Each structure stands twice: as C-alpha cells, then as structure tokens.
Backbone as CSV, one residue per row, in Angstrom:
resi,resn,N_x,N_y,N_z,CA_x,CA_y,CA_z,C_x,C_y,C_z
1,MET,0.831,-1.207,0.000,0.000,0.000,0.000,0.866,1.257,0.000
2,ALA,1.917,1.259,0.810,2.806,2.425,0.868,3.470,2.674,-0.478
3,LYS,3.839,1.572,-1.177,4.478,1.713,-2.463,3.531,2.344,-3.468
4,LYS,2.251,1.947,-3.425,1.252,2.499,-4.338,1.054,3.985,-4.091
5,GLU,1.011,4.396,-2.836,0.814,5.799,-2.504,1.981,6.644,-2.998
6,VAL,3.219,6.134,-2.837,4.383,6.866,-3.305,4.323,7.010,-4.813
7,LYS,3.914,5.970,-5.510,3.822,6.017,-6.956,2.801,7.056,-7.400
8,LEU,1.640,7.081,-6.768,0.611,8.051,-7.117,1.073,9.474,-6.817
9,LYS,1.828,9.631,-5.740,2.355,10.953,-5.409,3.321,11.427,-6.481
10,ASN,4.164,10.518,-6.973,5.108,10.872,-8.027,4.378,11.233,-9.321
11,VAL,3.324,10.485,-9.612,2.522,10.781,-10.798,1.919,12.171,-10.692
12,PHE,1.430,12.512,-9.509,0.774,13.803,-9.319,1.761,14.967,-9.427
13,THR,2.930,14.830,-8.819,3.870,15.953,-8.798,4.622,16.133,-10.117
14,SER,4.790,15.065,-10.882,5.632,15.167,-12.081,5.052,16.118,-13.119
15,GLY,3.752,16.074,-13.340,3.151,16.914,-14.372,3.090,18.379,-14.008
16,ILE,3.186,18.680,-12.727,3.091,20.074,-12.288,4.420,20.795,-12.436
17,ILE,5.511,20.133,-12.046,6.819,20.802,-12.037,7.814,20.099,-12.966
18,LYS,8.123,18.856,-12.679,9.198,18.159,-13.393,8.924,18.034,-14.883
19,GLU,7.690,17.723,-15.249,7.327,17.532,-16.653,6.201,18.475,-17.038
20,ASN,6.293,19.716,-16.605,5.267,20.688,-16.966,5.117,20.719,-18.486
21,PRO,3.910,20.501,-19.000,3.741,20.350,-20.448,4.105,21.588,-21.252
22,VAL,3.956,22.766,-20.660,4.235,24.014,-21.383,5.671,24.466,-21.170
23,LEU,6.087,24.582,-19.922,7.385,25.162,-19.610,8.539,24.177,-19.722
24,ARG,8.267,22.884,-19.622,9.333,21.891,-19.712,9.302,21.105,-21.021
25,GLN,8.085,20.878,-21.584,7.987,20.085,-22.802,7.578,20.913,-24.018
26,ALA,7.217,22.177,-23.782,6.845,23.090,-24.875,5.731,22.514,-25.740
27,LEU,4.679,22.011,-25.093,3.526,21.450,-25.801,2.318,22.376,-25.651
28,GLY,1.396,22.286,-26.600,0.152,23.056,-26.510,0.367,24.556,-26.518
29,LEU,1.276,25.032,-27.348,1.645,26.447,-27.305,0.634,27.370,-27.992
30,CYS,-0.205,26.842,-28.874,-1.189,27.704,-29.559,-2.107,28.419,-28.555
31,PRO,-2.797,27.701,-27.663,-3.625,28.419,-26.681,-2.808,29.256,-25.704
32,VAL,-1.589,28.815,-25.406,-0.750,29.582,-24.475,-0.497,30.987,-25.015
33,LEU,-0.275,31.094,-26.305,0.034,32.387,-26.906,-1.209,33.132,-27.376
34,ALA,-2.288,32.400,-27.670,-3.454,33.020,-28.301,-4.478,33.563,-27.310
35,VAL,-4.731,32.852,-26.217,-5.848,33.234,-25.340,-5.408,33.891,-24.037
36,THR,-4.107,33.982,-23.810,-3.626,34.469,-22.507,-3.453,35.983,-22.482
37,THR,-4.394,36.712,-23.063,-4.347,38.167,-22.967,-4.779,38.643,-21.588
38,SER,-5.308,37.735,-20.783,-5.678,38.052,-19.404,-5.521,36.815,-18.541
39,ALA,-5.361,37.021,-17.251,-5.233,35.896,-16.324,-6.519,35.079,-16.278
40,PHE,-7.675,35.751,-16.400,-8.963,35.053,-16.374,-9.088,34.078,-17.539
41,ASN,-8.703,34.517,-18.729,-8.746,33.633,-19.893,-7.802,32.448,-19.714
42,GLY,-6.601,32.719,-19.181,-5.657,31.638,-18.951,-6.180,30.617,-17.966
43,LEU,-6.798,31.098,-16.878,-7.367,30.192,-15.882,-8.504,29.376,-16.478
44,GLY,-9.388,30.033,-17.227,-10.511,29.325,-17.824,-10.069,28.265,-18.807
45,MET,-9.102,28.606,-19.650,-8.597,27.641,-20.622,-7.913,26.476,-19.930
46,GLY,-7.156,26.772,-18.880,-6.459,25.717,-18.158,-7.411,24.754,-17.478
47,VAL,-8.445,25.293,-16.825,-9.419,24.442,-16.128,-10.186,23.590,-17.131
48,ALA,-10.612,24.188,-18.243,-11.346,23.435,-19.256,-10.487,22.297,-19.810
49,THR,-9.223,22.591,-20.083,-8.321,21.554,-20.600,-8.081,20.467,-19.562
50,ALA,-7.952,20.848,-18.300,-7.748,19.865,-17.233,-8.941,18.930,-17.100
51,VAL,-10.148,19.476,-17.173,-11.359,18.644,-17.106,-11.376,17.635,-18.243
52,VAL,-11.056,18.109,-19.449,-11.019,17.215,-20.608,-9.976,16.128,-20.409
53,MET,-8.809,16.489,-19.892,-7.736,15.509,-19.711,-8.103,14.447,-18.688
54,ILE,-8.706,14.865,-17.585,-9.076,13.906,-16.539,-10.101,12.916,-17.081
55,LEU,-11.136,13.436,-17.747,-12.192,12.565,-18.270,-11.674,11.673,-19.400
56,ALA,-10.847,12.241,-20.286,-10.304,11.453,-21.398,-9.402,10.341,-20.883
57,ASN,-8.523,10.655,-19.934,-7.662,9.629,-19.350,-8.476,8.545,-18.667
58,MET,-9.520,8.937,-17.956,-10.359,7.970,-17.250,-11.044,7.015,-18.230
59,ILE,-11.687,7.569,-19.245,-12.451,6.739,-20.183,-11.538,5.846,-21.002
60,ILE,-10.449,6.402,-21.494,-9.554,5.601,-22.334,-8.831,4.539,-21.506
61,SER,-8.550,4.840,-20.252,-7.967,3.816,-19.387,-8.958,2.673,-19.147
62,LEU,-10.232,3.036,-18.956,-11.260,2.004,-18.779,-11.411,1.117,-20.006
63,LEU,-11.249,1.723,-21.182,-11.493,0.998,-22.439,-10.208,0.503,-23.095
64,ARG,-9.070,0.641,-22.417,-7.796,0.376,-23.065,-7.655,-1.061,-23.566
65,ARG,-8.309,-2.007,-22.922,-8.216,-3.402,-23.353,-9.323,-3.793,-24.332
66,LEU,-10.259,-2.889,-24.547,-11.382,-3.174,-25.451,-11.195,-2.541,-26.825
67,ILE,-10.371,-1.497,-26.912,-10.163,-0.809,-28.185,-9.038,-1.496,-28.955
68,PRO,-9.328,-2.044,-30.139,-8.272,-2.674,-30.950,-7.194,-1.663,-31.320
69,ASP,-5.965,-2.134,-31.394,-4.849,-1.240,-31.658,-4.970,-0.556,-33.021
70,LYS,-5.581,-1.233,-33.986,-5.694,-0.677,-35.339,-6.582,0.563,-35.388
71,VAL,-7.523,0.657,-34.468,-8.437,1.818,-34.475,-8.227,2.679,-33.232
72,ARG,-7.066,2.545,-32.609,-6.792,3.264,-31.365,-6.844,4.777,-31.562
73,ILE,-6.157,5.273,-32.580,-6.092,6.718,-32.805,-7.482,7.295,-33.117
74,PRO,-8.241,6.729,-34.071,-9.595,7.258,-34.318,-10.497,7.183,-33.095
75,ALA,-10.371,6.103,-32.312,-11.193,5.967,-31.110,-10.839,7.047,-30.087
76,ASN,-9.548,7.293,-29.914,-9.117,8.352,-28.987,-9.631,9.716,-29.426
77,ILE,-9.543,9.988,-30.717,-10.026,11.269,-31.245,-11.516,11.423,-30.987
78,LEU,-12.275,10.361,-31.214,-13.730,10.406,-31.011,-14.070,10.668,-29.543
79,ILE,-13.383,9.992,-28.641,-13.648,10.150,-27.209,-13.309,11.569,-26.757
80,VAL,-12.137,12.048,-27.130,-11.715,13.394,-26.725,-12.646,14.446,-27.314
81,ALA,-13.022,14.285,-28.587,-13.904,15.261,-29.232,-15.266,15.317,-28.549
82,ALA,-15.783,14.164,-28.121,-17.076,14.138,-27.432,-16.993,14.871,-26.090
83,ILE,-15.907,14.654,-25.354,-15.730,15.330,-24.061,-15.583,16.831,-24.255
84,VAL,-14.812,17.236,-25.263,-14.615,18.661,-25.539,-15.938,19.320,-25.930
85,THR,-16.743,18.630,-26.724,-18.038,19.176,-27.137,-18.931,19.440,-25.927
86,MET,-18.979,18.487,-25.000,-19.795,18.675,-23.795,-19.243,19.815,-22.932
87,THR,-17.915,19.883,-22.814,-17.299,20.964,-22.034,-17.602,22.323,-22.651
88,HIS,-17.506,22.391,-23.963,-17.788,23.644,-24.670,-19.233,24.086,-24.457
89,MET,-20.156,23.146,-24.516,-21.569,23.465,-24.311,-21.815,23.996,-22.902
90,LEU,-21.164,23.394,-21.904,-21.336,23.844,-20.523,-20.756,25.247,-20.315
91,VAL,-19.564,25.483,-20.873,-18.947,26.812,-20.732,-19.793,27.866,-21.435
92,ARG,-20.281,27.537,-22.623,-21.105,28.492,-23.379,-22.398,28.814,-22.652
93,ALA,-22.939,27.827,-21.928,-24.210,28.028,-21.225,-24.041,28.767,-19.904
94,PHE,-22.980,28.451,-19.153,-22.855,28.977,-17.796,-21.801,30.069,-17.636
95,VAL,-20.821,30.126,-18.548,-19.789,31.170,-18.455,-19.622,31.806,-19.840
96,PRO,-20.618,32.538,-20.299,-20.546,33.098,-21.656,-19.390,34.069,-21.864
97,ALA,-18.997,34.786,-20.819,-17.870,35.722,-20.952,-16.577,34.973,-21.259
98,LEU,-16.374,33.838,-20.585,-15.187,33.027,-20.838,-15.239,32.432,-22.239
99,ASN,-16.430,31.976,-22.643,-16.587,31.420,-23.982,-16.226,32.456,-25.045
100,ALA,-16.641,33.703,-24.832,-16.328,34.766,-25.780,-14.832,35.068,-25.791
101,GLY,-14.203,35.016,-24.618,-12.775,35.306,-24.529,-11.902,34.235,-25.168
102,LEU,-12.318,32.980,-25.035,-11.514,31.883,-25.581,-11.788,31.648,-27.055
103,GLY,-13.010,31.954,-27.491,-13.350,31.832,-28.902,-13.176,30.417,-29.435
104,ILE,-12.575,30.318,-30.610,-12.424,29.031,-31.294,-11.472,28.097,-30.564
105,PHE,-10.633,28.657,-29.681,-9.623,27.820,-29.031,-10.213,26.892,-27.969
106,LEU,-11.419,27.166,-27.521,-12.061,26.241,-26.586,-12.418,24.923,-27.258
107,PRO,-13.164,24.920,-28.377,-13.402,23.638,-29.052,-12.141,23.009,-29.615
108,LEU,-11.110,23.818,-29.872,-9.867,23.274,-30.407,-9.054,22.508,-29.372
109,ILE,-9.549,22.432,-28.137,-8.918,21.533,-27.158,-8.929,20.105,-27.690
110,ALA,-9.887,19.817,-28.558,-9.999,18.474,-29.145,-8.760,18.088,-29.943
111,SER,-7.953,19.069,-30.343,-6.732,18.761,-31.098,-5.471,19.120,-30.316
112,ASN,-5.623,19.374,-29.015,-4.479,19.767,-28.192,-3.527,18.582,-28.012
113,CYS,-2.258,18.796,-28.347,-1.296,17.696,-28.283,-1.015,17.261,-26.847
114,ILE,-1.258,18.130,-25.866,-1.071,17.727,-24.473,-2.055,16.623,-24.112
115,VAL,-3.311,16.802,-24.514,-4.349,15.811,-24.209,-4.020,14.474,-24.850
116,PHE,-3.726,14.485,-26.143,-3.448,13.229,-26.842,-2.125,12.617,-26.405
117,GLY,-1.185,13.471,-26.007,0.075,12.938,-25.524,-0.086,12.123,-24.261
118,ARG,-0.876,12.626,-23.299,-1.078,11.893,-22.048,-1.946,10.663,-22.248
119,VAL,-2.898,10.759,-23.147,-3.740,9.600,-23.464,-2.876,8.460,-23.998
120,GLU,-1.970,8.795,-24.924,-1.135,7.776,-25.555,-0.034,7.277,-24.621
121,VAL,0.625,8.209,-23.946,1.791,7.847,-23.136,1.404,7.184,-21.826
122,PHE,0.302,7.637,-21.214,-0.014,7.178,-19.859,-1.323,6.392,-19.764
123,ALA,-2.428,6.993,-20.146,-3.744,6.381,-19.899,-3.900,5.044,-20.601
124,ARG,-3.306,4.899,-21.776,-3.461,3.665,-22.534,-2.718,2.492,-21.898
125,LYS,-1.826,2.807,-20.925,-0.998,1.750,-20.331,-1.242,1.551,-18.839
126,ASN,-2.080,2.394,-18.230,-2.228,2.348,-16.777,-3.691,2.237,-16.357
127,LYS,-3.882,1.944,-15.069,-5.228,1.796,-14.529,-5.909,3.156,-14.395
128,VAL,-7.181,3.106,-13.994,-8.014,4.304,-14.017,-7.528,5.371,-13.043
129,LEU,-7.288,5.019,-11.787,-6.917,6.013,-10.781,-5.612,6.726,-11.120
130,PRO,-4.520,5.992,-11.416,-3.300,6.703,-11.819,-3.502,7.563,-13.063
131,SER,-4.327,7.107,-13.990,-4.570,7.870,-15.217,-5.294,9.174,-14.913
132,MET,-6.274,9.113,-14.013,-6.986,10.334,-13.633,-6.064,11.299,-12.901
133,ILE,-5.199,10.765,-12.033,-4.249,11.612,-11.323,-3.261,12.238,-12.295
134,ASP,-2.847,11.471,-13.300,-1.951,12.012,-14.312,-2.631,13.156,-15.070
135,GLY,-3.900,12.964,-15.452,-4.633,14.027,-16.130,-4.766,15.269,-15.262
136,LEU,-5.038,15.061,-13.970,-5.141,16.175,-13.036,-3.805,16.895,-12.895
137,SER,-2.728,16.124,-12.754,-1.399,16.703,-12.568,-0.982,17.551,-13.763
138,VAL,-1.067,16.968,-14.956,-0.672,17.701,-16.161,-1.618,18.871,-16.404
139,GLY,-2.901,18.678,-16.061,-3.860,19.768,-16.194,-3.530,20.940,-15.287
140,ILE,-3.121,20.640,-14.056,-2.721,21.707,-13.129,-1.461,22.411,-13.637
141,GLY,-0.488,21.620,-14.102,0.737,22.214,-14.643,0.458,23.121,-15.826
142,ASN,-0.420,22.682,-16.720,-0.806,23.494,-17.871,-1.529,24.766,-17.431
143,THR,-2.404,24.634,-16.435,-3.148,25.793,-15.928,-2.217,26.814,-15.288
144,ILE,-1.260,26.338,-14.512,-0.295,27.251,-13.880,0.446,28.054,-14.940
145,ALA,0.891,27.375,-15.996,1.611,28.066,-17.064,0.724,29.090,-17.760
146,LEU,-0.521,28.711,-18.051,-1.448,29.629,-18.715,-1.743,30.852,-17.850
147,VAL,-1.948,30.635,-16.559,-2.247,31.754,-15.656,-1.036,32.670,-15.521
148,LEU,0.152,32.098,-15.423,1.363,32.920,-15.309,1.543,33.806,-16.533
149,VAL,1.405,33.205,-17.721,1.549,33.988,-18.952,0.466,35.058,-19.026
150,GLY,-0.779,34.659,-18.737,-1.889,35.606,-18.799,-1.762,36.726,-17.779
151,ALA,-1.341,36.390,-16.569,-1.216,37.404,-15.519,-0.134,38.427,-15.859
152,LEU,1.023,37.948,-16.333,2.104,38.869,-16.684,1.710,39.759,-17.856
153,ARG,1.050,39.171,-18.856,0.641,39.969,-20.023,-0.409,41.012,-19.631
154,GLU,-1.365,40.601,-18.805,-2.407,41.539,-18.389,-1.837,42.653,-17.513
155,LEU,-0.946,42.292,-16.607,-0.373,43.283,-15.699,0.498,44.289,-16.440
156,LEU,1.370,43.776,-17.311,2.283,44.663,-18.026,1.595,45.424,-19.156
157,GLY,0.568,44.797,-19.744,-0.075,45.419,-20.893,-1.265,46.290,-20.548
158,ALA,-1.995,45.939,-19.481,-3.199,46.693,-19.130,-3.176,47.235,-17.714
159,GLY,-2.201,46.828,-16.926,-2.116,47.319,-15.551,-3.162,46.742,-14.628
160,SER,-3.708,45.584,-14.979,-4.735,44.955,-14.160,-4.406,43.488,-13.963
161,LEU,-5.144,42.849,-13.064,-4.976,41.433,-12.792,-6.336,40.849,-12.458
162,PHE,-6.762,39.876,-13.251,-8.112,39.316,-13.141,-9.172,40.422,-13.199
163,GLY,-8.909,41.423,-14.028,-9.861,42.502,-14.231,-9.786,43.632,-13.227
164,MET,-9.008,43.456,-12.168,-8.876,44.498,-11.142,-7.700,45.404,-11.484
165,VAL,-7.949,46.695,-11.564,-6.898,47.647,-11.927,-5.906,47.787,-10.771
166,LEU,-4.634,47.482,-11.042,-3.577,47.605,-10.032,-2.636,48.753,-10.339
167,ASN,-2.640,49.175,-11.581,-1.730,50.246,-11.991,-2.443,51.147,-12.993
168,ASN,-2.651,52.380,-12.629,-3.306,53.343,-13.522,-2.307,54.260,-14.214
169,GLY,-1.048,53.831,-14.262,-0.008,54.616,-14.900,0.905,55.314,-13.932
170,GLU,0.583,55.285,-12.644,1.401,55.978,-11.649,2.605,55.136,-11.218
171,ILE,2.439,53.810,-11.182,3.538,52.937,-10.758,4.497,52.694,-11.917
172,PHE,3.982,52.293,-13.056,4.781,52.122,-14.271,3.858,52.307,-15.478
173,GLU,4.464,52.605,-16.576,3.692,52.818,-17.798,3.427,51.480,-18.470
174,THR,2.170,51.189,-18.715,1.833,49.918,-19.346,2.324,49.895,-20.795
175,MET,2.585,48.683,-21.267,3.095,48.491,-22.629,2.129,47.607,-23.392
176,GLN,1.411,48.181,-24.333,0.347,47.476,-25.030,0.851,46.278,-25.822
177,ILE,2.137,46.256,-26.117,2.680,45.141,-26.872,2.449,43.803,-26.175
178,PHE,2.355,43.826,-24.824,2.179,42.571,-24.095,0.780,41.981,-24.282
179,ILE,-0.181,42.800,-24.737,-1.506,42.268,-25.039,-1.539,41.658,-26.433
180,LEU,-0.564,42.024,-27.261,-0.484,41.543,-28.629,0.323,40.243,-28.686
181,PRO,0.226,39.479,-29.805,0.960,38.212,-29.919,2.455,38.297,-29.628
182,PRO,3.183,39.337,-30.096,4.614,39.397,-29.760,4.869,39.429,-28.259
183,GLY,3.981,40.098,-27.524,4.126,40.132,-26.074,3.961,38.757,-25.454
184,GLY,3.057,37.955,-26.021,2.890,36.590,-25.543,4.158,35.780,-25.726
185,LEU,4.818,35.950,-26.860,6.074,35.246,-27.108,7.159,35.681,-26.135
186,LEU,7.209,36.983,-25.850,8.222,37.496,-24.914,8.024,36.920,-23.514
187,VAL,6.789,36.935,-23.038,6.506,36.419,-21.695,6.769,34.924,-21.631
188,PHE,6.343,34.203,-22.660,6.575,32.754,-22.693,8.066,32.446,-22.674
189,ALA,8.836,33.174,-23.480,10.285,32.943,-23.526,10.926,33.210,-22.165
190,PHE,10.460,34.249,-21.485,10.993,34.587,-20.158,10.717,33.458,-19.161
191,LEU,9.491,32.936,-19.177,9.135,31.862,-18.242,9.874,30.569,-18.555
192,VAL,10.041,30.267,-19.836,10.799,29.066,-20.206,12.257,29.211,-19.780
193,ALA,12.813,30.417,-19.916,14.195,30.647,-19.482,14.341,30.402,-17.981
194,LEU,13.368,30.866,-17.199,13.406,30.621,-15.749,13.296,29.126,-15.445
195,ALA,12.373,28.440,-16.158,12.209,27.002,-15.942,13.477,26.249,-16.329
196,ASN,14.128,26.667,-17.433,15.368,26.014,-17.858,16.492,26.244,-16.846
197,LYS,16.540,27.453,-16.295,17.569,27.747,-15.289,17.400,26.846,-14.070
198,ARG,16.158,26.669,-13.655,15.879,25.790,-12.518,16.250,24.349,-12.854
199,ALA,15.923,23.924,-14.078,16.212,22.549,-14.485,17.714,22.287,-14.529
200,VAL,18.475,23.233,-15.060,19.926,23.069,-15.140,20.528,22.963,-13.747
201,LYS,20.015,23.750,-12.798,20.497,23.663,-11.420,20.223,22.290,-10.821
202,LYS,19.122,21.664,-11.278,18.767,20.335,-10.786,19.481,19.224,-11.561
203,GLY,20.323,19.627,-12.532,21.053,18.642,-13.315,20.248,18.035,-14.443
204,LYS,19.226,18.720,-14.913,18.380,18.212,-15.994,18.620,19.004,-17.262
205,GLU,18.138,18.440,-18.376,18.280,19.103,-19.657,17.249,20.223,-19.780
206,PRO,17.610,21.350,-20.418,16.635,22.424,-20.636,15.580,22.015,-21.646
207,ALA,14.441,22.680,-21.612,13.364,22.395,-22.555,13.768,22.838,-23.949
208,THR,13.263,22.117,-24.958,13.503,22.497,-26.345,12.165,22.564,-27.061
209,LEU,12.167,23.163,-28.249,10.945,23.265,-29.047,10.922,22.244,-30.167
210,SER,11.733,21.201,-30.059,11.789,20.183,-31.104,10.760,19.093,-30.858
211,CYS,10.005,18.726,-31.893,9.012,17.659,-31.765,9.669,16.333,-31.403
212,LYS,10.925,16.144,-31.809,11.602,14.880,-31.560,11.855,14.640,-30.078
213,ASP,11.813,15.684,-29.286,12.011,15.549,-27.843,10.719,15.246,-27.099
214,CYS,9.593,15.273,-27.818,8.299,14.998,-27.192,8.142,13.499,-26.987
215,PRO,7.598,13.060,-25.828,7.419,11.633,-25.581,6.433,10.975,-26.535
216,SER,5.620,11.772,-27.225,4.633,11.219,-28.147,5.085,11.288,-29.602
217,PHE,6.374,11.602,-29.843,6.837,11.824,-31.210,6.610,10.603,-32.094
218,ASP,7.007,9.423,-31.614,6.860,8.215,-32.423,5.403,7.914,-32.732
219,ARG,4.542,8.114,-31.740,3.117,7.824,-31.945,2.490,8.841,-32.894
220,CYS,2.868,10.112,-32.765,2.347,11.135,-33.668,2.767,10.837,-35.105
221,THR,4.024,10.417,-35.267,4.533,10.122,-36.603,3.786,8.964,-37.229
222,SER,3.548,7.921,-36.434,2.812,6.767,-36.962,1.372,7.135,-37.294
223,ALA,0.783,8.014,-36.472,-0.598,8.441,-36.736,-0.677,9.250,-38.025
224,MET,0.287,10.138,-38.248,0.313,10.938,-39.473,0.483,10.055,-40.693
225,GLU,1.340,9.042,-40.570,1.538,8.128,-41.698,0.259,7.348,-41.992
226,MET,-0.492,7.007,-40.944,-1.715,6.244,-41.135,-2.779,7.081,-41.854
227,TRP,-2.881,8.367,-41.466,-3.912,9.221,-42.030,-3.546,9.770,-43.393
228,TYR,-2.244,10.012,-43.633,-1.841,10.653,-44.873,-1.007,9.760,-45.769
C-alpha cells in the first residue's frame, strides 16, 4: 500500500513541475500564446483543458483493453472530441464571458497535443486512478503556465490582474505590446528561461521546441503516416 501511494504521489507531482507540459515540454503552445491576454482567460482555458484531460484519461484507461490497436487513434479522437463538445456546451451556457474570450480555441482543445500525448503515453498503459491523477497533474501544470503567462501579459499590458486595476499609470507605464501576440512570445520565452535555469540547477536538460524531444513523437509520426 505504501508503495502504491508513493507512486501516485510521483505521478501527481511530475506533471506540475518536473514535466510541466508548457514550460518543460513546450507542448500546446497555440492556446498559451493566443488566449492568454488576461489571467482570467488563462485560468478558464487551463481548467477546461484539465477537465477534458481527466475525463479522457479515465475513459480511455477504462477501455484500453477493449479498443483494438488498429483503431486506437480514431477511437481516442472520437472520445476526446465528445468530451470537448460537452465541455464547450457547458462553458457556453454557464460562463458566456469566458466562452467569448476563448473563442475558437475552446473547441480546439480536441486537437491539443497535451491531451493526446497523455492519453497515448499514460492512460493507454495504466489503470483508471493513476490515469486520472496524471490528467489532473498535467492539467494543473498546464493551468499554472497559462495563468502565469496571462497574468504577466495583463499586468504589463493593461495594468490589471483578473480585471482588477492595479496600476493606472502611476507605478509604471503599461506596454500594449504585451496584449499583442509578440508580447505573448516574450513572456513565454521569459518563463521558459526561468524554468530552464531551474532545471539546469537540478542537473536536468533544458526544454527544447523540437518535436523529436516529445514523448509522443513516435506515436504522432505513426498516426500521421496512417492518415496521410
């Protein structure tokens, strides 16, 4: 029992810090750069993605022995797309402001490489509870990264945080570039540099933007060959 608890603890902590999908693996960067014009948008996108990941990992782990390997990729896509559709409907119904802020990127969670990466790497090989914890862990790590990028961009670009004005120009002059796409790249690069510095101190390799360094590279390549 003690061994199982330690294993689950490692699963939970790895996705938040050690294998943060955004800052350490450089995955799912489209929403990171596109929707993080505010901390609220970053939080909403992160929570929605985390919900999808937890449910997708749970369902695919339950069905992992029933889905034939030949139709694994289409089955995973169908399951994830169904979960994303339900999540999108709920957000549109109960949080219309968030739905408007996220726009097309909310339904595009269905194609997020973070979700499919964890489904392929972890959920397809493990039991339900560890798979759900893995989805929660990576979801939290992704949310932290989204909120950090969104908070810095909103603070530097608009002088506010979660919509609350903290700087009206008296403390520092806001820079509108941080609300624009180039500002997103600058903030992301700064956070990745900090994460890499921490990793190097721990004796680990810095994050790269190469697909070949992704744990799902081989599976993505085989899937592309199958479809195209």
